[in-house]
C-alpha positions, 0 to 999 in steps of 0.5 A, spaced: 785 628 130 779 633 133 774 631 129 778 634 123 772 631 118 767 635 121 773 642 121 774 641 113 766 640 112 765 647 115 768 649 109 762 647 105 758 649 109 759 656 108 752 657 105 750 658 113 752 665 113 746 669 113 743 675 115 736 676 115 736 681 109 741 682 105 740 689 104 740 691 110 745 697 110 742 704 111 747 708 106 745 708 099 750 713 096 756 708 094 757 709 088 752 711 082 749 704 080 752 697 081 752 696 072 758 702 072 760 704 078 764 710 077 772 711 078 772 711 086 776 716 089 783 715 093 789 711 092 790 705 088 796 701 086 803 704 088 799 709 091 797 705 097 798 707 104 804 703 108 802 698 112 802 699 120 805 693 123 804 686 121 798 685 115 791 683 116 787 679 112 779 677 111 777 672 106 771 674 102 768 666 100 764 667 093 758 663 095 757 665 102 758 672 100 754 671 093 747 674 095 749 681 097 755 683 091 753 678 085 749 684 083 751 690 087 757 693 085 756 699 091 755 693 097 762 691 095 764 699 095 761 699 102 764 693 105 771 694 103 770 701 107 768 697 113 774 692 112 778 698 112 775 702 118 776 695 122 784 696 121 784 689 115 790 691 111 788 686 105 782 683 103 782 676 099 776 675 094 774 669 092 773 669 084 773 661 082 768 658 087 768 650 087 763 650 081 769 652 077 766 658 074 769 665 075 768 672 078 772 675 072 774 676 066 776 669 062 777 667 056 777 659 058 773 659 063 765 660 064 762 666 068 759 664 074 752 666 074 749 662 080 751 659 087 747 656 092 746 660 099 742 660 105 738 666 104 733 668 110 733 660 112 732 657 106 737 654 101 736 656 095 740 659 088 742 666 088 743 668 081 748 674 078 745 678 073 749 684 073 754 685 067 759 690 072 767 686 073 766 683 080 774 682 081 775 689 078 770 692 082 773 690 088 780 692 086 777 698 085 773 699 092 779 696 095 784 700 093 779 706 094 778 704 101 786 704 102 786 696 101 790 691 098 786 686 093 787 679 093 784 674 088 783 667 090 781 661 086 779 654 088 783 650 085 783 643 083 776 643 082 770 644 077 763 643 080 759 643 086 753 638 087 748 639 093 740 638 094 738 643 089 742 639 083 748 640 080 753 646 078 759 648 074 764 647 069 764 639 068 757 639 069 757 643 063 762 640 059 761 633 059 767 631 055 771 634 061 769 628 064 777 625 064 780 631 068 776 628 075 778 625 080 778 617 080 777 615 088 778 609 091 771 608 094 768 602 099 765 601 092 771 601 088 774 606 083 769 611 081 770 618 077 768 624 081 762 625 077 759 619 078 760 620 087 753 619 090 755 625 095 754 632 096 759 637 095 766 639 091 768 636 084 775 635 084 780 635 078 785 630 077 792 634 079 797 630 075 793 630 069 797 635 064 790 639 061 788 640 068 795 643 069 794 647 063 788 650 063 789 653 070 796 655 069 792 660 064 787 661 068 792 664 073 796 668 067 789 671 066 788 673 074 796 676 073 794 680 068 789 684 072 790 691 072 792 694 079 791 686 082 796 685 088 796 678 090 794 670 088 793 665 093 791 658 091 785 655 095 783 647 095 790 646 091 791 639 094 787 632 093 780 631 093 778 629 101 783 627 106 782 620 107 787 618 101 782 615 097 784 620 091 788 620 084 787 613 081 786 616 074 789 613 068 794 620 068 796 619 075 798 612 073 802 613 067 805 619 071 807 615 078 809 609 073 814 614 070 816 617 077 817 609 079 821 606 073 816 601 073 809 599 073 806 599 080 805 593 083 798 594 086 793 599 084 790 603 087 795 603 091 792 604 099 787 599 101 779 601 100 777 605 105 783 606 109 784 614 112 790 613 115 797 609 115 802 609 121 806 604 117 807 605 110 810 600 105 814 601 101 810 602 095 805 607 100 811 611 101 812 613 094 805 614 092 804 619 098 810 622 096 809 622 089 802 625 090 806 631 094 811 632 088 805 633 083 802 638 088 809 642 089 810 642 081 804 645 080 804 650 085 812 652 082 809 652 075 803 657 078 809 661 081 812 661 074 806 664 071 804 669 075 811 672 075 812 672 068 806 675 067 806 681 072 813 680 077 810 685 082 803 680 084 804 676 090 803 669 090 801 664 095 796 659 097 792 657 103 793 650 108 790 647 113 795 648 119 793 642 121 801 640 118 801 632 122 795 629 118 796 634 112 799 628 107 793 625 105 791 631 102 798 630 098 800 637 101 807 637 104 808 645 105 813 647 110 819 649 107 823 644 103 830 645 108 824 643 114 827 636 116 821 632 118 824 626 120 828 630 125 822 634 127 815 631 126 813 624 130 807 623 124 813 623 118 818 618 120 816 614 115 818 618 109 823 617 105 828 622 104 826 625 098 819 626 101 822 633 105 824 636 097 816 637 096 816 642 101 813 648 097 813 653 103 819 656 099 816 657 093 812 662 095 811 669 096 806 669 103 802 663 105 795 662 109 794 657 115 787 656 118 788 656 125 782 652 125 781 651 132 775 652 137 774 658 142 776 653 148 784 653 144 786 660 143 792 659 147 797 653 146 803 651 143 800 644 140 796 643 134 789 644 135 790 651 139 791 657 135 797 659 137 800 652 137 798 652 129 802 659 129 808 657 133 809 650 129 808 653 122 813 659 123 818 653 126 816 648 119 817 654 114 824 656 117 822 663 116 822 662 109 816 666 107 812 670 111 805 667 113 798 669 116 794 664 121 787 665 124 781 662 125 774 660 122 770 664 126 763 662 124 764 653 123 770 652 128 768 649 135 764 654 140 763 660 133 757 657 131 752 661 134 756 668 135 757 672 142 764 671 141 765 678 141 769 678 148 774 673 145 776 677 138 781 681 141 784 675 144 784 672 138 788 678 134 793 680 139 795 671 140 795 671 131 799 678 131 805 675 137 806 669 133 805 669 126 807 674 121 800 677 120 793 675 122 787 670 117 781 671 118 775 666 115 770 669 113 766 676 112 760 673 112 761 670 119 764 678 121 757 680 118 752 675 120 754 676 128 756 683 127 764 682 129 765 690 126 767 693 132 770 687 136 775 687 130 776 694 130 778 694 138 783 688 137 786 691 131 787 698 135 789 694 141 794 691 137 796 697 134 798 701 140 803 697 142 807 699 136 807 706 139 
């Protein structure tokens, strides 16, 4: 398992991405000012240059980068230029953090006005007082730099609890309590709003109102002028311990799926995190959860392409497929024969294979979150292995980009991995359809700008 829970939890620790001074750049002439940037010169939309070789994506987490971008459009412009100078072709801009509030114009979701972050060694709220359109600014600046701009949303979430308190849509609107996940904790069935632990508050994927709300958000995003792609993050069930999803809406939908009331509820015993040999009802429940996510992704793809057929649609998933059933996601192609190829999926009923969502997408991103000592290999928990197995599981039905978390993974926590970066770039480009790096805050924090430029330049030199 390689301490999966710790690795997953690292996603919530992005706030540790910090430099001594958020205003550490020497330039100040990118645009006239943060409130109303001038239209930047350079290509946009169809005028963007053709990609040389395979695409290279860098993720820009909202919370981890909030101190830089929330109130200053000029920093967005400068970093887009620096990203392009490194040789990346795309940015993936997080515009719906785990709070559930948004960084784009929406008629149905509240604006994101503060995020928790580590600033100069202190955990604090960073507030947004600027009024410029965050996403539109990234689209403008990214296109001016020659980058494609993709918007990412944290999907099945709506609030965040930390040592600083609570923030986000669910806490501002208590009438949405019924939208929350209900988890089978050690204390019994518990609404996510009552969970004593810190972390994101998940929504119930089986709730039709939740789905309709999210589809409306995606329609608003797809209508953004110039946007190149949309990526769903956290489009899954809460936690990875099989304890999530026991709402009234889920029970009703599961009953319909079975054709009868489930013989036990909750289906998975309290505290059980793995199932090596599920029972008949447990098999149905695990398949049902994957079907819920599959069917939502299908609706989401349809919504995005209905609004704008030119916007690419995809998802981010963890590459540790052998354990990902616990999240309620089957990201393989629906043509992939699980029972034949996966020892950890011998238990699945025949209709589980139909929940594979890979072939619903225009692109997919695999978090190949292995440590610094595991770049090469052919198994899970090596970067190369994650990519090779990802290619096998996706059956060529969707292009995928793979790559590591370069700040939280084992051996990455303290930086000083400049020499390893070119090797990572080469390994990912050789074994996947593109490079995916998480996150920009770590490039800034550990000053990996030149290391990535070197690695990507070396890759591009092999194309000649």
